[in-house]
N, C-alpha and C positions, 0 to 999 in steps of 0.2 A: 504494500500500500504506500503510495507516494504522499508527499506533504500536503498536496491539495486535497486529497481524499480525507486526510485527518482533519484538516481545517474545516471541511464541509460538515463533518460530524460534530464539530464543536459549536454549539448554539450560542454560547455566551461570548461577550467581548473578548478579544484576544489578549492574553496577559502580555505585559510589557516585555518579559524575557523571551517571548516567542516571536517578537517582531524583528525582522532582519534589519541590519543597519542600512542606512541610505547610501546608495552608490558604492556598495562593496564590489570588489573585483571578482569577476567570474570568467574564467578562461574556457573557451570551447574550441575543440579541434576535431576534424573528421577522423574516423577510425580507419578509413581506407588507406591502403599503402600502395595500391596499383590503380592505374587509370582504367575505367570501365570500358573505354573505347579502344585504346591501343595497347593496353596492358603495360604501359610504361610506368616508371617509378614516380611517385608523388612526393614533392618536397614542400615544406612550408615556405611560402614566397613573401607574404606580407601579412599584416594584422589590421583589423578594422575595429574601432571602438563604437559600440552602439549602447543605447539606454532603453532596453525593453521594460514594459510594465506587465508584471505577471502576478497572479494571485498566489501562486506557489513560491515564486522566487523574489517577490517584492519589487524593489527598484534597483536592480544591480547595474553596474557598469561593466557590460559584457565585452570581452576582447575576443573577437573571432579570428582565429589563425587560419588563413586561407592557403590551401595547398594548390600547387600547379604541377601539371604533368611535364616532365622534362623532354618528352618527345613531341607531343601534339599541342602543348600549351593550354590544355583544358584546365579551367579553374574549378576547385571543389570547395564549397563552403561547408561548415559543420552541419551534419544532419540534425543535431539536437536543436539548433536554432531554427532550421526550416520547419521542424515539427512544433516549435514553440510559438511562432508568430508569423503572420503573412509577410510576404516580401515587401520591403520598403515601408513597413508600418511598425510602430513600436509596441502596440498593444497585442497581447498574446491571444490565442484562440480561446483559452479557458476564461479569460477576462471578458471577451466579447460574448461568449455563450452565457456566462453567469449574469451579465447585464441584461441580456435578452430574456433569460429565465425569470429574473426579478421583475422585469417589465411585464412579462406575461402573467406574473402573480399579482399584477395591478398595483405595484408600488410606484410612487411618483419618483421623478428623477432625483430630487433632493434626498428622499428616503433610500434610494439605491446607493447614492454617494456615501451616505452615513453608514449603511450596512457594510459596504466594502471596506470602509475605514475601520469600523469596529471589529469585524470578523476576520479580516485578512491583513489589516494594517496597510492597505493600499489606498492612495489618494488619487482620485480621478476628477478633472475639472467637470463642472456641472454641464457645460455645453457639449462635452464629449460623450455624455451618456446616450443621447439620441443618435450620434454618429456611430457609436458602437452597435446600438440596436439595429440601425439600418444596414450596417455592414454585415451583421449576422443574417439578416433577411436576404441579402444578396447571395451569400453562400448557401443558405437554405433553398433558395429558388433553383440554383444550379443542381443541388443535391436531389431535390424533388423531381424536377423535369428531366434531367439528363442521366441520373444515376440510380434513381429508385423507380423510374417509370416501368421498367420491365417487371420488377417484383410486384408492383401494384397491379399492373395489367394481368399478370399470372393469377394473382389472388382474385381479381374481379371475374376472370374467365372461369376459374374453379367454382366461383360463387354463383354461376349461372349467367353472368353479365352484370351490367349496371344500368340504372335508370337515371337519366340526366335531368336534374332539377336546376334551373337557371333563373337568376334574378339579380337586380342591382340595387345599391343604396339609393335612396331618394331624398336628398336634402333640398335646400332652397335652390331656386333657379340660378344657373351660372356656376354651380359647384360641380367639380368632377365626380364621376360615378365609379364605384368599385363593383364590378360584376363578378359573381362567383358561380361555380358549377359544383354541385354536391351530388354524390351517388345516393339515391333514395333507399338503397338496400343496406349498404355498409355504413352510411353516414360519413364517408370520407370526403373531404374537400379536394376535388381533383384539379381545379385550375381557378385562377383569379386574373382579372385584367382591369387596369385603370383606364378610363376613357373620359373624354370631355362631355359626352352626352350619350343617351341611348340611340344608337344608330346601327344600321345593318352592317356597315363595313367593319367596325371594331368588334361587334359581337361575332361576326363571321370568323375573324382572326382567333378569338377565344375558342370558338367551337372547333375550328380546324386543328388547333393545337391540342385540344382535348382528344379528338378522334385520332390524331397522329400518335399521341403518346399512349392512349389507353384503349383504342379500338372503337368500333361503332357501338352506340348505346342500344339497349332494347327498346327504349321509348324516351320521349322528351315531355317534361311537364313544365309549364310556365304560366304566367298570367295572361291577360288578353292583349298583350302588346303585339302590334302588327310588325314592328321592327324585329322583334325576336323571332316571330314566325317566318319572316322573309329570310333572316339570317340562317335559321335552321334548314330551310329548303335549299339555300345556296351552299352551305358548308357541309351538311350531312346528307341531304336528299329528302325526297317526299315519300320514300318507301318504308319508313319506320313509323310506328304509332306516335301521333302528336296529340297530347291532351292539354286542355286549358284547365286552370284551377277552378273548381266548382265554387269555391268560396268567393273568388274574384268575380265569377260569373253572376252569382247571386247578388253580390254587392252592386254590380253594374245594373242589373235588372231592377233591384229595389230602389236605387237612386232615380232611375228613369220613371218608375211607377209613381213615386211620392213627390217628385220634383216640384210640380206646379202648386199643388195644395199645401205642401210643407212650407214652401217659400212664402206663400201668401199668409198662412197662419202665423209664421214668424214675424212678418211685417205688422200684423194686427196686434200681436202681443207686445212687440217692441214699441209701437206707436201709442198704445194705451198706457204704458208704463205700469202695468199691474204687478209685474214681478218686483220692481223697485219699491212700489207702494207696500206690498205685503212684507217685503224684507225689512223696510224701514220700521213698520209696526212691530215686527218680531224683535228687532234690535232695541227698540224703545222698551219693550216689555222685559227683555233680558237685562237691560241696563238698570232697571228698577226692581230686579228680582229679589234684592235683600229685604225690601219692605212689603212687596205685594204678592210674592209667590210662595208656595209651600214646597217642601222637599219632595224629590221624585218618589221616594218610598211611600210617603203619606198620600201623594197624589194617586199612586197605584191603588192604595187601599180605598180611597174615595171612589175611584172608578169601579172597583169591584163591589163595593157596598156603600153607596152614598149616605143612606139613612144612618147606618152605624157610625160612620165617621162624623157626621153632623151632631149626633147625640153625644159623642165623646168630646165635643167642644170645638170642632173645626169651624172656622168662620165661613159662612156661605159665600160672601162676596170674594173672599180670598180664594176659595175653591174654584169659583167661576172664572176668575182672572187667570188662574193656573191652567184651567181647561182651555181658555183662549190661546194661551202660550203653547200648549202641547199641540193644539190644532194647527197653528202656524208652522210649528216644527214639522208636522206631518206633511203639510203642503210642500214645504221646501225640500223635503226628502224624496221628491218625485223620481229622482234618478235611480232609486233602487228598483223601480219597475223594469229598468233596462236589463237587469240580471247580468251585469258586466259587459253588455254589448253596446254598440254605438250605431249611429245612423248609417245605413237604413235598416239595420236589423232591429233597432228600437227607434221610436220617434219621441225624443225627449219633450219637445214643446207640446205634443198632443197629450202626453202623460201629465204634464203640468196643468193643462186646461181641464183634463178629466178630474184631477184632484180638486181644483178650484170649484168645479161644478158640484162635485160630491159634498164638499165642505159647505157650500152655499145651501144645498138641499138639506143637509143635516141641521144646520142652524135654523133654516126656515121651518123645518118640521117642529122644532122646539118652540119657536115663536108662535106658530099657528095653533099650538095647543092652548095658548092664552086667549081668552074670549075676545080681546080687542085686537088680536093679530100681532101684538108685540108686548113685551114685558114693560113694566112700569119704568118711566123715565129715570135714568141714573142707576137702575138696579143691575144692568148688564151692558154697560157702555162699551166695553172692549169688543164683546161679541157682536154688538149692534154695529160698530164701526167696520168690522170684518165683513159682516153681511151686506152692508151698504156698498162697500167697495166692490164686492164680487157681483152683486146684482147690477150695479152701474156698468161693470165691465161687459157682462153678457147682454144687457139691454142696449148698450150703445154700439155693439158689434154683432149684429144679427147674422152676418156672413160666417161667423164661427161655426155654426151648426152645419153649414154647407161644406166647409173645408173638413170638418171632423167626419162627416158622412163619407166624403171622398177618400179620406185617409183610412177609414174603417174598411171600406170596400177594397181598397188597394192592399190593406194588411191581410185580408182573407185570401186574396189571390196570391200574394207573396208567400204566405204561410203554406198554402197548397203546393206551390213550387218548391219550397224548402223541404216539405215532407216527401215530395216526389223524388228529390235528389238525396233524401235521407241524410240530411246534414245535421244529424243529432249524434252525440257521442253515446257510448254504451251506458254511461251513467245518467243519461237524460239531459245533460247540460248542453246548451247550444254550442256549436263549434265556432270558435273565432280564433284570432291570431294568437291569443294568449294561452289557450288550453289545448287539450289533446287533439289528435288527428281524428277525422271522420272514419267510422268503421268501414271495412271493405265490404263490397257487394259482389256476390257470386254472379257470373254471367247469366246463369239460369234464373236469377232473381230479379234481373233488370226488367223494368216495365218500359214498354214502347213509348217513345216521345209522341208519336202520332196519336196513340190512344189517350195520352194525358191532355194533349191540346184539344182533342174532341170533347173531353170532359169539361175543359175550361170554356169552350164555345157554348156548351149547354148552360153553364153558369152565367155567361154573359147575357143569355136570353131572359134571365130572371129580372134584371134591372139594368138601366143605362149606366149606372155607376160602375158596373163591372166591365163594361165594354172596352174602355181605354186600357186598363191594366191587363186585360186578356190579350189585346192586340200587341202590347209591349212584350209580354212574355213569349208569344208566338214568334214575333220578329227575331228575338234573340235566340230562340231554340232553332229556328231555321238557319240562322247564321253559324251557329256553333254545334249543330247536331252531331256531326261526325267526330267532334273532339270531346264529347261528354260521356262516352260509354266505351266499354271494352277494356276495363282496367286489369283484367286477369289475363296474363300472357303465359301460355303454355310453352315451356322450353322443350320438354320431352315428356315421356309417360310419368316420370317421377318428380319433375320440377315444374312448379307453377309459380310465377312471379306475380304478386299483388302490388300493383302500382298505386301509390297514394293518389287520392282523388282531389287533393288540394296541393298548393305549393307552400303550405304552412311550415314545412321543414326549413325553407329559406327565411320565412318571416321570423321563426324562432331563432335561427342562427344570427340574423342581423340584429334582432332585439337584444339577445344576450350579449353580443359583441358591443353594442352601443351602451348598454347599461354598465358594463365593465369600464368602458372608455369614459363615460360620465363620472363614474366613481373615482377614477384616477385623476382626471383633470379638474373635476368640480364645476363644470358648466353644463347647461342644458342644451344650448345650441352648438351642434358639432360641425357646423359648416366649414370652419377654418381647419379643424383637425382632419376631417375627411378629405378636404381638398389637398392637404399637404402630406397625407399618409402614404407610407410605402406601398407599392402595388402588391407586395406579398404579405402585407400585415394580416389579412384575413386567412391566407393560406397557412400561416403559422399556427392557427387554431388547431391544426392536426396534431401538434406536439403534445396536446393535453389528452389525446385519445390513445388508450393502451393498445387497441387493435392496430392502429396505424403504426405505432412504434415497433410492434412485433413484426409487422409486414416488412418494414424497411431494415429490420435487423438491429435495432438499438434498444437497450434496456432503459436508458436514461438520456436526457438531452445532452449531458456532458460527454457522452460517447461520440458526439459529433466532432470533438476537438481533433482526434486523430484522422477522422474522415475528411474534414474540411481542408487539411493540409495537402491532400491529394488534388484538390480542385482550385488551387490558389489562382492560377491564370484565368480559368473560366469565370471565377467569381469577380476577378478584376474587370474582365470584359463586361460582365453583367452590370457592375457598378457604373462603368462608363456609359453603357447604353441607357441606364436609368437616368443618369445626370443629364445626358443629351436630351432625353425626353422632357425632363424638368425645365431645361433651359428654353424649350419651345412653349412653355406654359404661359398663358396670358395673366397669371397671378402677379400682382404688383407687390414686391417686397416693401414692408413698411419703412425700412431704412432708406429706401430710394426717395420717398416723398417727405420724410422727416428731416432730410438733409437741409441745412440752413441755406445752401445755395440753390435749392430746388427751383424756386420761382424764377430766379435770374437765369438759370440754365434753360428753363422752359421757355421764357420770353425770347432768349437769343435763338433757340432752335426754331421757334415759330416764325420769327422775323426772317431767318435765312431760308426757311421753307417757302415763304411767300415771295421773297426776292428771287429765288430760283424759278418759281412758277411764272412770275412776270417776265423774267429774262427769257425763259423758254418760249413764252407766247409771243 
């Protein structure tokens, strides 16, 4: 066991007596005595002094004794140093890998710097942390695509093949996108690609690379993107099954069904300011809770048995005020009706209006029991205020009932479509991007789309309200009919592949990646980080998967140290290629516009541009 292995097992800060002295002399010489090309004798010709940074060796002042062949003149550097660090770079492979591992563990750059200082006694500048992490990704890209592709391809073939799931990050407009390809069977990330936007050309490059390295997929699953579909036909061909995500399909259909009525209802609610009014009343009651409200436990007892609570000394006026408060809390808690879903799988504004209407009817039924139609003045002022606000809202906006009827009819058609596609999980929870995958459906259990659309046509004859939603559903089924069924692919008599009916595997992957990234950098908007991120950053998520590490023949990420030394030249070319691509980026560095001479240089350049233009004309 070497020193680095011992230090890794030592979790506490490194004792002072274990820290190596700064710039101690370390001599390195090749063990070869004969030239590998002409078999001539090797003699030490000169020495080179370098200052590597290594977790196991600290900060030595290394003296490399370079040998030279006496016959052909070939120079031989010490093999130990070539295994220690990349050519023309001071940081060792183990340092680069440890930084990348700590970055993958979601540590911030400052935390990584402190951990290396405490556990290894090595000081690395803060700005160098990102450089080391990106350099690791350059080496890992070469390893994955050029030297592990055969092992991965063999595994996929023995596994029956692979199902290609493809999608890209979707940040704000103008931000570069990171497209990823994941095998839906083994959950291995096969390829990633950074592009300026979703376009056929760049997606085709990614797909061709994937096919070249890992073979043709059994099927392709993606969202409703026409650019991806065109790229698949161009790069892979149209002879493989192509499926669209049924979750995205439902999302598109629902948005189209509810679009007009939902938009108009939102306008009415916003214009009436009923939400602000109800919330203002709720905040006022909460602000005065010390004097006018009773504790929640006592309120629960009052609601269970009002007479008993009043006999025990509870004030009637105080109880009614607390009842008004809990009613407002119930109205404002309308989002629970969504069951964790979002538009169009739930319609929040419609749920809010429904709760307002039910609250108004509940208060009205109490008031109507009084012989005068309302309680005595001043006896229930808060409930009276709520009732008046709600009755004015519905009385002044008679169109609400029309929009609610349209949304109700649309919801019935949408729910029928959802049931037809069986987009319910085995536990009965609705399928969305956050929870589990939709259950698989045997081919023999699939219902004909034609029969379903005929059933919808019969429903449309019952009322005019159903006609438009039915037409919308039919239109989308006609467009995507061939991409919505046939998810069970038989390889042979013994192997049947169940293809996921949604592309949620990609949604879960991007969601988990972004949550970890937000946790590390502490910001919600990831536009800048995604824009500047290394193209292979998402590909490196494979390193946390035990199955992948076993396929490529590594037990731990630190096993890459000896492997990377073999690919130094290829990694150097990969780095140069990445930097060349970054130089073509339209992203403006902040230091460029924050320079004090920026405006002067800008003015001079603009003047010369116009002068050249006028001279040319």
